[in-house]
N, C-alpha and C positions, 0 to 999 in steps of 0.2 A: 546561433540558433540552438534552441533546446533540443536535446536528443529525446525522442519519445521513449517511454518506458511502459511495458505491459507486464504486470505482476499478477501471478496466479496464486490466490489464497485458497488452498485446498480445504481449509477448515478441518473438521474432524472426520476425514474421509480417507480411505485407502488402506492397503496392506503392502507387504513386501513385494508380492507379485505384481499388483496393479501399479505400484510406484515405478518399478523397472519398466513396465510396459508403457506407462505414460511418458516417462522421461525419454525412452527410446523413440517413441512416436514423435515427440517434439523435436528431438535431435534430427531424426531422419526427414522430417517434413519441413524443417525450417527454411531450406532452400535459399531464396533470394532475400530473406528477412535479415538484412545486415545493418540497416540504419537504426532500427528500433532495438532498444535494449530489452532483453527477456529475463524475467525473474520468476522463480517458482518458490513457494513457501509451503512445504509439507508440514504435517504434524511433527512435533519434536522427535518421536521415536523413529520416524521414517527419513529424517534428514540424512543420517549416514548412508542409508540405502540409496537415496537420490544422489548423494555425492559419489558413491561408487559407480552408479550408472552413468553419471556425467564424465567419469574417468579423467578428471583433470582439465577438461575443456573449459575455456574461460568466456565463451560467448553466451552462456546461459548462467545467470547468477543464482545463488542459493540464499534463501532467507528463512526466517522463523516468523511465527505468528504472534509471539509475545515474548516477554522476558521478565525476570524478577529484578527488583531494584538492589538486591543484595548480591555480593560477589561470591559468598560461600557461607557455610554455617548451618545451623539447625533450622532449616526452612524446608520441611518435608514436601516433596513433590514439585519444587520449584527449579527453574533453569536460569543460570546466570549468563551474562554477556560473554564472559570468557569461555564458557562451555560451548556457546553457539559459534564463536570464532574458531574454537578448536575443532568443531564438527564441519567447518568449511563455509559457514555463513558469512555474508558480507552485508546483508540487510536484515532488519527486523521491523515488523508491524507493531505500532503502539497506538493504543486508544481506539481500537476497532469498536464499532457501536455495540457489538455483542459483548465485548469486555466491559463496556460502560454500563449497558443495560442489565445484563444477566449477572455479572460479578461485582457490580457496584463501584467500578473504578471512577474516581472523581477526576476533574480537570487537573488537580494537583498531582494525583497519582500518575496520570499520563505524562505530565511535564517531567516528573522525576524519572520515569522510564525513558523518556527522550534523552535526558541528560546522561543517564547511566549507559544507554546504548552508545552514544557518541564517545563517551569516555572509555568505553570498552572496545572501541574500534569498529563499531557497526554503524551503518547508515539507517537512521530511523525513517519509517514511512508513517507519518502522523495522520491519523484518520480524524476527520471532523465532519459534523453533519447534524441535521435537525430531524426531529420526529414529525409525523404527520400533523399532530396537534400544534406543534410549534410553527410549522409552515402555514397552516390554515389561520393561525392567529397573527401572521405577519412578522414572526419573530426570528426568521431564518438568519438574517445578518447578525442580530444580537447574539444568537447562540454560537454561530461560527466564530465571531469575533472574540467571544469569551473563551472559547476553547483554544484558539490560536494565542491569545494574549497570555493565557496561563503558562504556555511554554516560553514565550518571550520573557516573561517575568523571571523565569528560572534560569534560562541559558543565554538570553540576550539575542538580538536580531542577528548578530554576527555568526552564530552557530547554525543558522538556517542555510548557510552556503553548502552544508554537507548533509542535506536532508531532502526528503520528498514529502509533499502533502497530498493526501487523498481526500477529496470531498465525496462523502457517501451519504446522500439523503437517506435516513433510516427507513423512511416509508417506501423506498424503492429497492430495498435489499431482500432478495429472495421472494419478492412478491410478484415479479413479472412486470411491475410498474417501473417506468423509467422517466426521469425528467427529460423534457424536450431538450434538444441541443441548446436552444436559446435560454431555457431556464438554468441549465447547468453552467453555461457560459457566464451568465449573470453572477452566479456565486463565485465561480473561479476568478472572474475579474475583480470582484469585491475583495477576495483574499489577496490577490496580487497587489491591488491598490493599497490595501491596509499595510502590507509589508513595504511597499514602495515608499510610503510616507516616512519610513524609518531608514531604509537603505535601498535605493533604486537598483543598484547593481545586483544585489542579492535577489531582489524580487524578480528582476528580469531573467535571471538564469535558473530560478527555482522551478522544478517540475511539479505541476499540480495535476494529479490524476483524477479521473471520474470513477466512482466506485458504486454505482447504483444499477445493478442488473444490465451491465453492458454485455452485448452478445454479438454474434457474427452479423446480425441483421442491422444493428444500429451503430456499430463501432465507427464506421467511416464518417457518418454525419456528426457524431459526437467529437471525435478526435480532430475533425476538420475545423472546429471552432478555435478561435485565436488563442485562448488561454487554457485549453485542455490538451495536456501533454501525454496522454496515454490513459491506461485504465488499471484499476485494481479489480481483478476478475474473480468471482466466486464460482458458482456452478459451472459456468462455461469453460473454466480452466481444468475441469476433470476429464475432458476428452480432447485428444490431440487436435482433431480437425477443427473444432469450434475455437479452441485457444489459438491455434495457428492462423485462423481466419482473422481474428482480432489483431494478432501481431502483424499480419500482412496489411491490414487497414492502417495501422500505426506507422508502418514502414513507408 
């Protein structure tokens, strides 16, 4: 049985004080959430502060929101996989819709980041999803398949055994709109079936998260679907109570 994962993507939010407060709130309130894995992804500069607040505990994982494909050198402003590992990260998000849309990352860019993350000792959380225009034109499956296939072409199906996929319909991120559980399940099943055609064992154990405005009110119905294994949480991850409510639903 796949272990649920709830990942908090803090995006560009927080400071030293709020990071300590948020981490302490999650630690103190976690209680009986023992089955679901919990992951927090602060901004780069706050990762060391979050690691200090976690104080070595291993029941809450630490991740980053992005990484560079280069390991070192003259790449001003960039962060490498080895730097993230050194800071205490075990996961990294790649291909978030904001990286694709705002910063122009292509499917090939994302695939290279996936590869570099794994080679550097990190577990990539691969984000895929369609825009509102693509959904309304009936192109959801084509878009998602293209984004997943780009990674398969670079690393092969075998390397998906040490990764996570997050389906995030772009039209439901930060808008308050959410795919119905049935809509989300349909795409999650499509992704799993696509991978299963190449390697059923890997597809069966791969965790696929939902990443479109999941919150305390809808988490249980979404995560209750057969192929939804947790959530990639944005705004609701910035408050301990709302984040923990989702963790409890996943548990």
